[in-house]
Backbone as CSV, one residue per row, in Angstrom:
resi,resn,N_x,N_y,N_z,CA_x,CA_y,CA_z,C_x,C_y,C_z
1,UNK,29.797,95.663,58.080,31.240,95.427,58.184,31.836,96.386,59.217
2,UNK,32.677,95.885,60.140,33.278,96.759,61.152,34.183,97.807,60.513
3,UNK,34.340,98.931,61.200,35.194,100.005,60.696,36.640,99.522,60.618
4,UNK,37.253,99.823,59.504,38.657,99.464,59.308,39.503,100.574,59.916
5,UNK,40.417,100.186,60.782,41.287,101.152,61.446,42.740,100.723,61.295
6,UNK,43.627,101.581,61.718,45.053,101.269,61.701,45.340,100.037,62.557
7,UNK,44.551,99.865,63.619,44.751,98.720,64.507,44.285,97.400,63.896
8,UNK,43.380,97.442,62.911,42.854,96.210,62.320,43.478,95.870,60.974
9,UNK,44.343,96.717,60.474,44.922,96.524,59.138,45.731,95.225,59.046
10,UNK,46.403,94.848,60.126,47.196,93.615,60.128,46.323,92.377,59.985
11,UNK,45.191,92.366,60.679,44.261,91.239,60.585,43.708,91.126,59.168
12,UNK,43.399,92.257,58.553,42.902,92.244,57.176,43.960,91.710,56.207
13,UNK,45.213,92.107,56.434,46.301,91.625,55.590,46.451,90.113,55.732
14,UNK,46.373,89.625,56.954,46.475,88.191,57.210,45.332,87.444,56.526
15,UNK,44.117,87.992,56.619,42.968,87.360,55.974,43.122,87.340,54.455
16,UNK,43.572,88.451,53.875,43.742,88.499,52.418,44.840,87.539,51.972
17,UNK,45.906,87.474,52.747,47.021,86.600,52.372,46.568,85.153,52.334
18,UNK,45.709,84.754,53.261,45.193,83.386,53.289,46.304,82.356,53.295
19,UNK,46.223,81.363,52.395,47.226,80.307,52.383,48.538,80.695,51.681
20,UNK,48.570,81.884,51.087,49.791,82.336,50.395,50.864,82.612,51.447
21,UNK,52.081,82.257,51.175,53.178,82.469,52.120,53.474,83.942,52.349
22,UNK,54.077,84.223,53.489,54.428,85.600,53.846,55.373,86.196,52.807
23,UNK,56.343,85.420,52.359,57.320,85.936,51.390,56.652,86.341,50.076
24,UNK,55.757,85.502,49.568,55.088,85.798,48.302,54.185,87.023,48.432
25,UNK,53.446,87.093,49.525,52.550,88.235,49.730,53.356,89.525,49.907
26,UNK,54.424,89.468,50.680,55.258,90.645,50.910,55.872,91.136,49.601
27,UNK,56.294,90.213,48.761,56.862,90.588,47.458,55.805,91.285,46.611
28,UNK,54.585,90.771,46.637,53.484,91.374,45.879,53.189,92.796,46.383
29,UNK,53.248,92.988,47.695,52.981,94.296,48.296,54.142,95.259,48.056
30,UNK,55.359,94.717,48.069,56.547,95.560,47.920,57.191,95.901,49.244
31,UNK,57.023,94.998,50.225,57.639,95.182,51.541,58.379,93.898,51.905
32,UNK,59.126,93.944,53.002,59.864,92.746,53.407,58.918,91.767,54.116
33,UNK,59.245,90.474,54.052,58.438,89.479,54.773,58.390,89.750,56.278
34,UNK,59.510,90.203,56.851,59.544,90.499,58.287,58.580,91.631,58.630
35,UNK,58.523,92.639,57.763,57.612,93.760,57.999,56.169,93.296,57.926
36,UNK,55.827,92.501,56.908,54.464,91.995,56.793,54.101,91.159,58.011
37,UNK,55.008,90.320,58.453,54.761,89.487,59.624,54.480,90.343,60.854
38,UNK,55.270,91.408,61.054,55.055,92.299,62.201,53.693,92.978,62.124
39,UNK,53.326,93.461,60.938,52.039,94.136,60.771,50.898,93.163,61.049
40,UNK,51.021,91.933,60.570,49.985,90.921,60.808,49.840,90.605,62.298
41,UNK,50.920,90.783,63.053,50.873,90.520,64.498,50.395,91.733,65.284
42,UNK,50.059,92.820,64.582,49.477,93.977,65.254,50.363,95.189,65.399
43,UNK,51.590,95.131,64.894,52.446,96.302,64.964,51.962,97.337,63.958
44,UNK,52.051,98.605,64.316,51.625,99.688,63.433,52.749,99.961,62.434
45,UNK,52.425,99.930,61.135,53.466,100.147,60.126,53.833,101.617,59.981
46,UNK,54.993,101.872,59.354,55.355,103.249,59.033,54.445,103.720,57.891
47,UNK,54.495,104.998,57.567,53.569,105.555,56.578,53.694,104.907,55.199
48,UNK,54.894,104.694,54.729,55.080,104.102,53.401,54.561,102.669,53.358
49,UNK,54.851,101.892,54.381,54.356,100.520,54.454,52.835,100.523,54.537
50,UNK,52.284,101.410,55.338,50.844,101.553,55.470,50.215,101.837,54.106
51,UNK,50.808,102.767,53.359,50.301,103.115,52.027,50.314,101.898,51.100
52,UNK,51.405,101.153,51.116,51.516,99.980,50.251,50.499,98.900,50.623
53,UNK,50.339,98.668,51.916,49.388,97.644,52.364,47.965,98.064,52.010
54,UNK,47.650,99.336,52.215,46.310,99.820,51.843,46.069,99.625,50.349
55,UNK,47.062,99.923,49.533,46.923,99.717,48.085,46.673,98.257,47.754
56,UNK,47.401,97.373,48.399,47.251,95.933,48.171,45.875,95.446,48.608
57,UNK,45.377,96.019,49.708,44.060,95.638,50.208,42.922,96.353,49.467
58,UNK,43.273,97.333,48.638,42.247,98.093,47.922,41.523,99.083,48.825
59,UNK,42.226,99.596,49.824,41.632,100.524,50.779,42.149,101.935,50.547
60,UNK,41.334,102.918,50.868,41.745,104.310,50.837,42.423,104.607,52.171
61,UNK,43.697,104.928,52.135,44.462,105.158,53.363,43.850,106.271,54.203
62,UNK,43.354,107.320,53.578,42.737,108.417,54.309,41.497,107.973,55.070
63,UNK,40.698,107.127,54.450,39.495,106.632,55.122,39.858,105.756,56.321
64,UNK,40.901,104.941,56.173,41.341,104.101,57.287,41.760,104.978,58.461
65,UNK,42.366,106.119,58.162,42.812,107.044,59.200,41.683,107.946,59.695
66,UNK,40.491,107.803,59.097,39.342,108.588,59.538,39.245,109.951,58.893
67,UNK,39.943,110.143,57.771,39.910,111.425,57.073,38.898,111.363,55.934
68,UNK,38.267,112.480,55.663,37.397,112.578,54.500,38.102,113.475,53.492
69,UNK,37.733,113.391,52.203,38.448,114.175,51.197,38.503,115.679,51.467
70,UNK,37.486,116.251,52.099,37.458,117.692,52.315,37.812,118.091,53.741
71,UNK,38.213,117.127,54.530,38.558,117.389,55.922,40.066,117.588,56.020
72,UNK,40.501,118.744,56.524,41.944,118.908,56.688,42.464,117.917,57.715
73,UNK,43.642,117.425,57.457,44.202,116.430,58.373,44.939,117.120,59.507
74,UNK,44.687,116.648,60.693,45.400,117.124,61.875,45.855,115.891,62.642
75,UNK,46.894,115.227,62.131,47.329,113.981,62.751,47.898,114.216,64.141
76,UNK,47.802,113.191,64.944,48.411,113.206,66.255,49.525,112.179,66.245
77,UNK,50.643,112.555,66.805,51.807,111.685,66.789,52.125,111.259,68.214
78,UNK,52.347,109.963,68.381,52.759,109.434,69.672,54.091,108.730,69.476
79,UNK,55.045,109.028,70.328,56.358,108.417,70.233,56.634,107.688,71.541
80,UNK,57.127,106.481,71.429,57.454,105.687,72.608,58.961,105.448,72.643
81,UNK,59.555,105.752,73.770,60.975,105.528,73.953,61.170,104.535,75.083
82,UNK,62.298,103.841,75.057,62.553,102.800,76.048,62.854,103.360,77.430
83,UNK,63.463,104.514,77.507,63.767,105.048,78.822,63.095,106.410,78.979
84,UNK,62.687,106.738,80.175,62.022,108.018,80.406,62.937,109.187,80.054
85,UNK,62.354,110.258,79.609,63.062,111.492,79.301,64.241,111.258,78.361
86,UNK,63.986,110.479,77.290,65.043,110.194,76.336,65.380,111.415,75.495
87,UNK,64.441,112.346,75.360,64.659,113.546,74.549,64.374,114.797,75.358
88,UNK,65.063,115.844,74.991,64.732,117.134,75.582,63.439,117.628,74.935
89,UNK,62.680,118.475,75.583,61.459,119.011,74.976,61.719,119.696,73.636
90,UNK,62.852,120.378,73.525,63.191,121.066,72.272,63.389,120.057,71.137
91,UNK,64.086,118.964,71.412,64.307,117.923,70.402,62.995,117.242,70.035
92,UNK,62.159,116.950,71.037,60.866,116.315,70.780,59.999,117.213,69.907
93,UNK,60.016,118.505,70.153,59.232,119.438,69.348,59.762,119.478,67.912
94,UNK,61.066,119.458,67.740,61.658,119.454,66.393,61.279,118.178,65.643
95,UNK,61.301,117.047,66.334,60.886,115.791,65.699,59.415,115.836,65.303
96,UNK,58.582,116.401,66.159,57.159,116.535,65.850,56.942,117.373,64.609
97,UNK,57.666,118.481,64.480,57.566,119.338,63.291,57.998,118.573,62.041
98,UNK,59.049,117.768,62.170,59.533,116.989,61.035,58.481,115.973,60.595
99,UNK,57.849,115.299,61.545,56.818,114.316,61.224,55.633,114.999,60.551
100,UNK,55.232,116.158,61.055,54.115,116.892,60.457,54.450,117.327,59.025
101,UNK,55.670,117.754,58.779,56.086,118.146,57.433,56.060,116.940,56.496
102,UNK,56.512,115.789,56.985,56.479,114.571,56.170,55.034,114.179,55.869
103,UNK,54.163,114.318,56.844,52.755,113.991,56.638,52.132,114.911,55.592
104,UNK,52.420,116.206,55.669,51.885,117.141,54.673,52.375,116.782,53.279
105,UNK,53.640,116.438,53.148,54.192,116.043,51.844,53.511,114.786,51.329
106,UNK,53.266,113.837,52.205,52.591,112.597,51.818,51.181,112.889,51.350
107,UNK,50.445,113.745,52.069,49.076,114.084,51.694,49.042,114.795,50.345
108,UNK,50.010,115.679,50.090,50.073,116.348,48.788,50.334,115.349,47.674
109,UNK,51.216,114.392,47.927,51.513,113.370,46.922,50.276,112.524,46.654
110,UNK,49.494,112.214,47.689,48.258,111.431,47.526,47.257,112.203,46.678
111,UNK,47.154,113.518,46.880,46.218,114.353,46.125,46.584,114.384,44.639
112,UNK,47.887,114.404,44.350,48.340,114.439,42.958,48.147,113.099,42.272
113,UNK,47.975,112.057,43.101,47.673,110.729,42.604,48.798,110.033,41.995
């Protein structure tokens, strides 16, 4: 079986959904139909949506991200803006710190189960 990655999660969701409608599947997952549709088309979901979809698919979110239980996480964050230089370096650094803090909180919540 090919490695499951963040980039392939949408295809897996589409395969699992099968003939079930987007609305019914999204309700079962706990996300909006529009969000499920976007993920199925290849858009990367936010962390909470990712967690819910992984739960619905029966996948370990950490494994999908390439983490092992004893490996400390060092996520990399990429942000895309519509116009060049949309943020000052100071603001971009503050946003990066905020994302890292949110990730640490999420990982702690996952550990507590």
